[in-house]
C-alpha positions in Angstrom: 62.5 26.3 -6.6 60.0 23.6 -7.6 57.6 24.4 -10.3 53.9 24.4 -9.5 53.4 21.4 -11.7 55.7 19.2 -9.5 53.4 19.9 -6.5 50.4 18.5 -8.3 49.3 15.1 -7.2 47.4 13.1 -9.8 44.0 11.9 -8.5 42.7 8.7 -10.0 39.0 8.2 -10.4 37.5 5.9 -7.8 35.1 3.3 -9.0 32.4 2.8 -6.5 31.5 -0.9 -6.3 27.9 -1.7 -7.1 25.9 -3.2 -4.3 23.3 -2.3 -1.8 23.9 0.3 0.9 23.7 -1.2 4.4 21.3 0.1 7.0 23.2 2.2 9.5 22.2 4.0 12.7 22.5 7.8 12.8 20.9 8.4 9.5 17.9 10.3 10.9 14.6 9.4 12.4 13.8 7.2 9.5 16.3 4.5 10.5 14.0 2.6 12.7 11.1 2.7 10.3 13.2 1.7 7.3 14.7 -1.2 9.3 11.2 -2.3 10.4 10.0 -2.0 6.8 12.9 -4.1 5.5 12.3 -6.8 8.2 8.5 -6.9 7.8 9.0 -7.8 4.1 10.6 -11.1 5.3 8.8 -11.6 8.6 5.8 -11.8 8.6 4.8 -10.7 5.1 7.3 -13.0 3.3 6.4 -15.9 5.6 2.7 -15.4 4.9 3.4 -15.4 1.1 5.3 -18.7 1.4 2.4 -20.2 3.4 -0.2 -18.8 1.0 1.6 -20.3 -2.1 1.9 -23.7 -0.4 -1.7 -23.7 0.8 -3.0 -22.8 -2.7 -0.8 -25.5 -4.3 -3.0 -28.1 -2.6 -5.5 -27.3 -5.4 -3.2 -29.3 -7.7 -4.2 -32.4 -5.8 -7.9 -31.8 -6.4 -10.9 -29.9 -4.8 -11.0 -32.1 -1.7 -7.4 -31.6 -0.9 -7.9 -27.8 -1.3 -11.0 -27.9 0.9 -9.2 -29.8 3.6 -6.4 -27.2 3.6 -8.9 -24.3 3.8 -10.8 -26.0 6.6 -7.5 -26.4 8.5 -6.6 -22.7 8.1 -10.1 -21.3 8.9 -10.3 -23.7 11.9 -7.1 -22.5 13.6 -7.6 -21.0 17.1 -8.0 -17.2 17.0 -7.9 -17.3 13.2 -9.4 -13.8 12.8 -6.8 -12.2 15.1 -4.0 -14.1 13.4 -5.2 -12.5 10.2 -5.4 -9.1 11.7 -2.0 -9.0 13.5 -0.1 -11.5 11.4 -1.3 -10.5 7.9 -3.3 -7.3 7.6 -1.4 -4.9 9.8 2.1 -6.0 8.6 0.9 -5.9 5.0 -0.6 -2.4 5.4 2.6 -1.1 7.1 5.0 -2.7 4.5 2.9 -1.6 1.5 2.0 1.8 2.9 5.5 2.7 4.0 6.9 1.3 0.8 4.6 3.7 -1.1 5.8 6.6 1.0 9.4 5.7 0.3 8.6 5.5 -3.4 6.7 8.8 -3.4 9.5 10.7 -1.7 12.3 9.0 -3.7 13.6 9.6 -7.2 13.6 7.2 -10.0 17.0 5.9 -10.9 16.3 4.2 -14.2 18.6 5.5 -16.8 20.7 7.5 -14.4 23.9 7.0 -12.5 23.0 5.2 -9.3 26.1 3.7 -7.6 24.5 1.3 -5.2 22.3 -0.9 -7.3 21.3 -1.6 -10.8 19.0 1.2 -12.0 16.4 -1.0 -13.7 16.3 -3.5 -10.9 15.6 -0.6 -8.5 12.7 0.5 -10.7 11.3 -3.0 -11.1 11.5 -3.7 -7.4 9.5 -0.5 -6.6 6.9 -1.0 -9.4 6.3 -4.7 -8.7 5.8 -3.8 -5.0 3.1 -1.2 -5.9 1.3 -3.6 -8.3 1.6 -6.5 -5.8 0.1 -4.3 -3.1 -2.9 -3.5 -5.3 -3.3 -7.1 -6.3 -3.2 -8.3 -2.7 -5.9 -5.8 -1.8 -8.1 -7.0 -4.7 -7.5 -10.7 -4.0 -8.1 -10.3 -0.3 -11.4 -8.4 -0.8 -12.6 -10.9 -3.4 -11.7 -14.1 -1.6 -12.2 -13.0 2.1 -14.8 -10.3 2.2 -17.1 -10.8 -0.8 -19.3 -13.6 -2.0 -19.4 -16.9 -0.1 -17.8 -16.6 3.4 -15.1 -19.3 3.5 -14.9 -19.3 7.3 -18.6 -20.4 7.3 -18.3 -22.6 4.2 -14.8 -23.8 3.5 -16.2 -26.5 1.2 -17.0 -23.7 -1.3 -13.3 -22.6 -1.6 -12.4 -24.4 -4.8 -15.6 -23.4 -6.5 -15.2 -19.8 -5.5 -11.7 -19.5 -7.0 -12.6 -21.5 -10.0 -15.7 -19.4 -10.6 -13.7 -16.2 -10.2 -11.1 -17.3 -12.8 -13.8 -17.7 -15.5 -13.2 -14.0 -16.4 -10.2 -13.3 -18.7 -9.7 -10.0 -16.9 -9.4 -11.7 -13.5 -7.0 -14.3 -15.0 -4.9 -11.4 -16.3 -5.0 -9.7 -12.9 -3.9 -12.9 -11.2 -1.1 -13.6 -13.6 0.3 -10.1 -13.2 -0.2 -10.2 -9.4 1.6 -13.5 -9.1 4.5 -12.4 -11.2 4.9 -9.1 -9.4 4.5 -10.6 -5.9 7.0 -13.4 -6.7 9.6 -11.0 -8.0 9.2 -8.5 -5.2 9.7 -11.2 -2.6 12.5 -13.1 -4.3 14.5 -10.0 -5.2 13.6 -8.5 -1.8 15.4 -11.4 -0.1 18.6 -10.3 -1.9 18.1 -6.7 -0.9 17.4 -7.7 2.7 20.5 -9.8 2.9 22.7 -7.1 1.5 21.2 -4.3 3.6 21.5 -6.2 6.8 25.0 -7.3 6.1 24.2 -11.0 5.8 26.3 -11.0 2.6 29.4 -8.9 2.0 31.7 -8.3 -0.9 30.9 -7.9 -4.6 31.0 -11.7 -5.3 28.7 -12.5 -2.3 26.2 -9.9 -3.4 26.2 -11.2 -7.0 25.6 -14.8 -5.8 22.8 -13.7 -3.5 21.2 -11.7 -6.2 21.1 -14.8 -8.4 19.6 -16.7 -5.5 16.9 -14.1 -5.1 16.0 -14.2 -8.8 15.9 -18.0 -8.7 13.5 -17.9 -5.7 11.3 -15.4 -7.6 11.2 -17.7 -10.6 10.3 -20.7 -8.5 7.4 -18.8 -6.9 6.2 -17.7 -10.4 6.2 -21.2 -11.6 4.3 -22.5 -8.5 1.8 -19.7 -8.7 1.0 -20.1 -12.4 0.8 -23.9 -12.1 -1.6 -23.6 -9.2 -3.8 -21.3 -11.3 -4.0 -23.9 -14.0 -5.7 -26.3 -11.5 -8.6 -23.9 -11.1 -8.8 -22.8 -14.8 -8.6 -26.4 -16.2 -9.5 -28.9 -13.5 -8.7 -32.5 -14.3 -11.5 -34.6 -15.9 -11.6 -37.1 -13.0 -12.0 -34.4 -10.4 -15.6 -34.0 -9.0 -17.4 -31.0 -10.7 -17.8 -28.1 -8.3 -21.2 -26.5 -8.3 -22.8 -23.6 -6.5 -24.9 -24.5 -3.4 -27.6 -21.9 -2.6 -27.0 -22.7 1.1 -23.7 -20.9 0.8 -25.4 -17.5 0.5 -26.8 -17.9 4.1 -24.4 -17.0 6.9 -24.1 -19.7 9.6 -23.1 -17.3 12.4 -25.0 -14.3 13.7 -23.4 -11.0 14.7 -23.1 -12.2 18.3 -21.5 -15.5 17.3 -24.4 -17.9 17.8 -24.8 -20.7 15.3 -27.8 -20.1 13.1 -27.3 -23.1 10.7 -25.2 -26.1 11.0 -23.9 -28.5 8.4 
């Protein structure tokens, strides 16, 4: 008769590979919304972020180059509706649903989380919250307060330059640029892993490095662009406030009240 010990099968501990859990159907009603949230972070929110960084970078070529770019953007057909459906609604959904996920989730920093680095998880969540607050502040300041750039795009460089005279605003911009850049760059890695665009431990590590590299590039571009407003080149024309900018050119019904 065999002893009980001979019937015992040794069980070896299984090491769960680190990575990102893919999005799978059948995980409850949240599957659709989580998938839409993940996708919206790349299209259209990520696409808008790329465009915004590129457009702002025209400031490094001087006030006139920046003015021309702002005129082009504000002169697009249906510009207001492009803002609403291409920027504001996707941003509110991505930011709002991201806050809801964060609120219902548990922080993994310092604990055993098998699917992703604990601190990276925390940084991604907190940079998203800070970036969302920064975008709200930046949009209100540049789009809905002070000189209306749809009416006076020639005031764009002056408006940003004047805003960045405050050390507090400079600090807010630096933090916002760093957080938005990281959240987008590292978010590309998370999106690729969750949607199965990269598989295997080696592939995920490589894509993670790519995401961090993209974040670094955006940080550098954003901070360099800021320097164009904070310390304009000596040979650039000095931007001064024009009292005409305080008068709206369009009435509530859309008729032109004042022309250039």
